[in-house]
N, C-alpha and C positions, 0 to 999 in steps of 0.2 A: 433618370434613375436616381438612386440614393447613394451617396458616398459618405463613408466615415472619415472624419477629418484628422483623426489620430488613432494610433494602434493601442488597444487596451489589453492585448494579449502579452504573454511573456513566457520564456522558457529558461530554466536554471538547471544546470547539470553538475552532479558531483562525481565522486570516484566510482560508485556503483549504483547511482540513482539519477532520476530525471524528474523534473517538476514542470507541468504545464499550468499556466495561470491565464484566466480570462476575466478582465475587469468588467464590472456590471455597468455597461454604458448608459443604461436608462436611469441610473442613480446618480451620475455625476462623479468625476474624479476616479473613474474606474482604472485608468492607466496608472495613476499615482498609487492607488490601493494595491494594484498588482506589483508595483515596484517595491513597496514597503513589505508586502507579504513574502516576495521572493528573497529579499535580503535576510529577513528574519528566519525564514525556513532554512536557508543555507547555513546561517550561524548556528542554529540549533542542531542541525545534522552534524556539523563539525564537532560539536560538544558531546553528543550522546547517541546519535544515529537512530533515534526512535522517530519514525515518520509521523505517526499519529500525534505524538507529543509536539513535534515540530509544526504540524499543521495547526494545532490548537494555539501554539505560541504565535504563529503567523497571524491568526485571526485576532488574538489579543493585541498584537502590534498595530494592526490596521485600526482597531477600535480606539487605541490610544493616540492615533495620529490625527492630523487635520482632515484626513480623507476617509474617515469612518463611514460617512454617508455613501461613499462610492461602493466600496466592497468589491470582492472578487470571488470567483469559484476556482477550484483547482483539482488536479489529479496528479499523483506521483507514483512511480514504481521504483522498486529497489530489488536488485538481484542478490540473494543471500544463499550461501552454501549450507547444505545439510550436514550434520555430524558424520553420517555414514556414507556420504557421497551424494552427488546430485545437487540441484538448486531449486529454490522456489522464487517466484516473483511476488513480493509483497506490494499490494496495490492499495493506495489510500486516496479517498476522494471526498470532496464536499461540493454540493451544488450539482450543476448539469455538465461540468467538464467530465469527460469519460475516458475509459480504456477498454480495449478488447484484446483477448488473447486468442490467437488462431493457431491451429495445428493441421499440418498437411496429412491427408489420409492416403491409403494405398491407391486410390483412383486419381490422385493429384489435386483433389479439391481441398480447400482450406475450411476446416470445421471450426465452429465456435466452441471454445473451451470455457471462456468466462467473459462476461460483460458487466460493467458496473451498472447499478441501477441509479438513475438520476434522483437527486433530492429536489423534486419539482412538483408543481401542481399537476402537470400533464402526466407525469409518471404515476402519481397517486391515482389519477383518473383511470389509467390503464390497469393498475393493480386491482381496482375495485370494479372493473368491467365496463366503465363508461367510455373507454376508447379501446378499439379492437386490436390494434397492433402498433409497431414502432412507427410506421408511416403516418398513422393517425396522430400519434404523439408529435411527430415533426411538424405536421400541418396544423396542429391545434392552436387556437388563439391564446392558450395558456402556456405555450411551449417555453416561453422565456421567463415565467414566474417561478423563481426558485424558492425552495423552503429551507435551504442550507447554504452556507458559504462562509467567507472570511470577512468580518467587519459588519457594518450596518447595525452595530450595537448588540449583536447576538454572539453567544459563545459557540465556537465552531464544534460540530459534532461529526467528526470524520468516520467514514465507513472503512473498515480494514478487512482485506482478504488476502490469504496466502494461496498462491496457485502453483502446484508442482510443475516444473518445466521439463520438456524433452528437447533433444537436439532439433534445431530448425524451427521451434515455436516462434511466433511473431507477436510482439506486444505493440499495439498502436495506442498512443495517448494523444488526446486531442481536445481542443476547445469546441464549443457548440457550433462554431462556424463550419466545422467538419461534420459533427454529429447530426446537425439539422439539414445537411445537404447530401450526404453520401449514404447509400444503403449498404446493407451487409453483402448483397449480391455484387454490387459494384466493387466493394473492397476485395471480395474473393477474386474477381477478374484481375484487379490490379496486382494482387499478390502472386497469382499464377503467371503473370507476364513480366514480373520484376526479378532482377538478379541480385539486388542489394537493398539495404534499408534506405539508402539515399534515393534509389530509384522509386521505391514505394512512396516516400515523402513527396518527390517531385510530381509523380503521377496523380496523387491525391490532390495536391495543390492545383494542378492543371485542370482536373475535373471540376473542382469547386469554382475556380476562376471562370471556367466556361459557363457554368450554370449562372453565376452572378452576372456575367455579361448578357446572357439571354434575358435574365430578369430585368436588368437595366433597360434593355431594348423594349421589352414588353411595357414597362412603365412609361417610357418615352412615347410609345404609340398611344397608350391610354390618355396621357396628358396632352397629346397633340404636339409634342416637341419634334416628332418626325412622322412621316407617312411611308417611310421606306422599311422594308423588312418583314412586314406582316399586316394582317387585317383583323379588326375586332369582330368577333362572331358571337351570336346568341346560341346557346346550347343548353341542354338539360342534363344534369348529372344523373348518376345511377340511382339516386334516391328521389328523383322527380323534381328537384329544385331547378328553377330557371336561373341561368348564370350567363355572365359575359366573360369571354376570354380572347386572348390574341392567338391567332393561328399563324405561326411564323412560317415564312416561305420555305425555310430549310427543313421543316418538320410538319408537313401537312397531315391533318387528321388529329393533331394534338392541340389542346387549348390551355393557355396559361393565364390565370387571373392576376389581379393586382397584388394579391398576397403571396404569389409564387406557387400556388397549387397547380399541378399539372394533371390534366384529364385526357384520357384517350377518346377515340371516336364514339365509344359507348358510354361516355360520361363517368368512367371509373377513375378514381384518384390513383395515379401511378407514380407520382414523384412530387417533390417539394423543393423549391429554390428559396434561398435566404441570403440577403446581403449582410455580411458580418466579417469581423476580423477572423483570420484563420491561423491556427497553430497546430502542427502535426509532428509527432515524434515517433519514429519507428525503431524498434529494437528486435534484432534477429538473434535468438539464443545460439551461441557458439560455445560449446563446452570447453574448447581449448582456450578461449579468451575470457571465459567467465571466472569469477573469483573461485579459487580452488577450495574444495571442502576441507573441513578440519579432519585431521587423521585421528586415530584412536588415542585417547588421553592416557597419560602416564601418571600413575599414583605414587606419591612420595609421602611416607609417614614421617612427619617432622614434629619435634617437641615444641610446645607452645612456650615461647620466651620472648622477651623484648628484642625486636629485630635490630641489627646493627644499622647505623646511619648510612645513607647513600649520598654521595656528593651530588647535589642538584645539577651541577654542570654536566654530569654524565647523562642526564635525561634527554630522551629524544624530544624534540620540540613539538611534534604533532601528536595530539591526543586523538585516538581513534574511537570509533563508536563501540559501545558495549553490545555484545551479541543479543543479550536479553535484558533490556532496561526494565527495572522493577517499578513501573508506574502504577501497577495495581497493588492493593493491599496484599502483603505476603506474610507468611509465617511458617513455622515448622509443622509437619504432620507427624502425629504419633499413631502408629498402628500397634495397638496393644495385643498381648497374647490372646488367642482365642477370639479374634475379631471376626473370623469367618471369611467374609469377602466384602469388597467395597469397589463399586464402579466409580471411575473418575471420568468427568466429562464437563461439558459447557452448560448443561441444563439439568437442574435438579428435578424438574418435572418429568424428565426422561429416565429417572432412576439413579442419577449420579449422586452418590453420597459425598464425594469430594468434588465440589463445584468450583472450577477456576474462573468461569465467566469470561474466557478469552476467545476471540474470534477464530484463532488458529486451532483451537481444541474442538474435536467433534463432540456431538451430544453425548455419546457413549464412547469415550476414547480408549480407555484401558481399564484393566481390572487387577487389583491386588487380591490375592487369596492365600489361604493357608492349606498346606498339604505336607504330610510326612514330617511335621514338626518344623517346617520352614515357611518363609513368606515368599510367594512367587508373584511375578508380574507378567501379564500378557496383553497384547493389543486386541482391541475389539473391532477391528476393521476401520480404524481411523484413516482420514485422508492424509494427514501429515506424518503419521507413524509414531511409534513408541521406540525409543532408543535406550540402550544400556551400554555405557562405556564406548560410545561412538558407533555402535552397530545396531541396525534396525532389526527389531524382532519380526520374523516372517510368519505369516499364516497364523496357526494356532500355537506357535512356539511359546513356551513358558520359560521364564528365567528366574532362578533362585537368587534372591537378593542377599548380599552380605556386606559387611562393613567396608566402606571405601568405594562402593559402586557409584557411578554417576548416571542418573536417570534423566533423560531429556524428553519432554513432552511439548511439541510445538516449539516455541522459542524459550521455554523455561527449563532450567536444569536443576536437579536436586541431588545433594550429597547424602549418601546412606550411612547412618551410624546406628549403633545399638546402645540402648540405655543399660544402666546397671541392672535393671530388672529384666532385661532380655527383650524389651519392646523395640520395634523398628522405628527410627526417627529419620524423617526426610527433611533436610534443611536446605533452603534456597541457596544455590551456588552462584557465585560471581565468577564467571569463567573468562579466561584469556586464551589466545592462540596466536600462532605466527601471522594469521590473517587479520586478527583483531587484537593487537598487542597492548591494549589499554583502554581506559574509559574514564569519563568524568561524570560523577553522579552527585548532584548537589554539592555539598562541601567536601566531598571525598574524591581524590584523584589517584588513579593507579596507572602506571606507565612502565615500559620496559627500558631499562638503561642500556647504554651501548655495550656494557659487559654481558648483556643477556639476562641479568637478574631483574626481578620485578620489584618496584618500589611503590609505597603508598604514602600519600601526604594528606594531612588534615588541614583543610582550607577554612576551618571555622566551625566544625561540628563540636558541640559541647559534650557529646556522648559517643565518642568513637573509641572502641576497644579492639586491639589486635592481640590474639593469643591470651585473652583475658585481662590484659593490662591497658590502661589508658594511653592513647596516642596524643601527644600534645599538639596544639595548633601553633607551632613555633616556626613555621615556614620550611622546616626540614622534611626530607623524604626518608622513609625507613624501609628496610628490606622486608618483603613479605614472601612467604614460601607456600608451595602447594599444600593444601590441606589445613592451613591455619584458619582458625575461627575469626570472624569479623563481626563485631556487634555495632550497629548503627541505630541510635535512638531506641535502644532496648530490644531491637529485633536481631536475631542471629542469622548469619550467613557463613558460608565456607568458601574460601578462595581456592579455585581449581585451575590447573593449567592443562591445555590441550597441546600435544606435541605432534 
């Protein structure tokens, strides 16, 4: 058989996230590329907590290293609390590393809630109808040719998906050593017979190892290294092609060829074995152990003035992730009088006048409209919900917006103000909470001091204003209060606290 001489996979775990890496063995230095990518990803997550941004940075780090030709693929998941309660799993991946979310139904079966789509030639062939199903993808000669990843001189282009979680949901993240060996039906059986995430991981590994051992024996028989355990047979597959396969003594009526394709007695392809490194991580959603949701936010109307200095020695040393890092272009929204109505969504082609272009936003997510001289907001059946002041709007419920409200759409929050002319202005909000008590964003750092007060420090931004006044880059941290305006490089934001 064929043995890999070193492990090219890797796994990195943070406070509420996990990352599976798979080095591209065919490109050389895949193990080193995985190591570089994992370290960079962890560093970025410690700074800002944005997985997509961390994945891109990891790819850049591989490209800047001596192992750029090696490259890696990766998948990560992060458990995030929703403002009004509950959690979502944010799943980010590049290449053919994958993740599946399963949910147990009333009959005790585990149904597929979400599965990542590979960035690979085989996946594209399936999307265009050239391959009929997942098994055909696993068995394809193009199964290991990826179209996305970290390194190899290309910019990483991660796919991001937020999946709402329920109690008992299971997230499996894995390298292609699992994805190319284990079927959905086999995973369902493992989940039904397991009592813990650790047991799931052990059983998946045992199944993959068993298949690899069978494949190694088949190759030894083909190459004449042994005459024990099976016999080479001629057979015809279901499409009429003449083939050769080994019929193992322990499974008569099944034929396995050199590529690991498994056929039944009728020549139908029923499974595929592959020799590869294996990494599997299982997460079972337990609400009691998951990060707690942010409670309803508290509004404090504070005058805008130069904040008092805070002793840097009071600062907590750990900088936490920002709940909604502003990596996309942002700006204020003005809803002028008599605007009528406006649909907010991800896709302008679906009628969205306010297009955020963010993966967690539905195509037609929410609607602003005028009625009875007021501006109202309602959800339009979005997946991740529309929230006002930490409460999710239900069904056709409409909420009348007023000054000081905090609107949350996906991972973005907006502070509601009214202009002198009576127009509604929605300004991007930089939020903190007991679960996320600070963030670092480029040259701006916000953290919570031991006293409980929040402080902001200018680490080098030439255009940072707090409360309308410049904040010097003098190494000192200054007090910042809920509701104060923050201007960074000419863009306006509002600092908000969740309690």
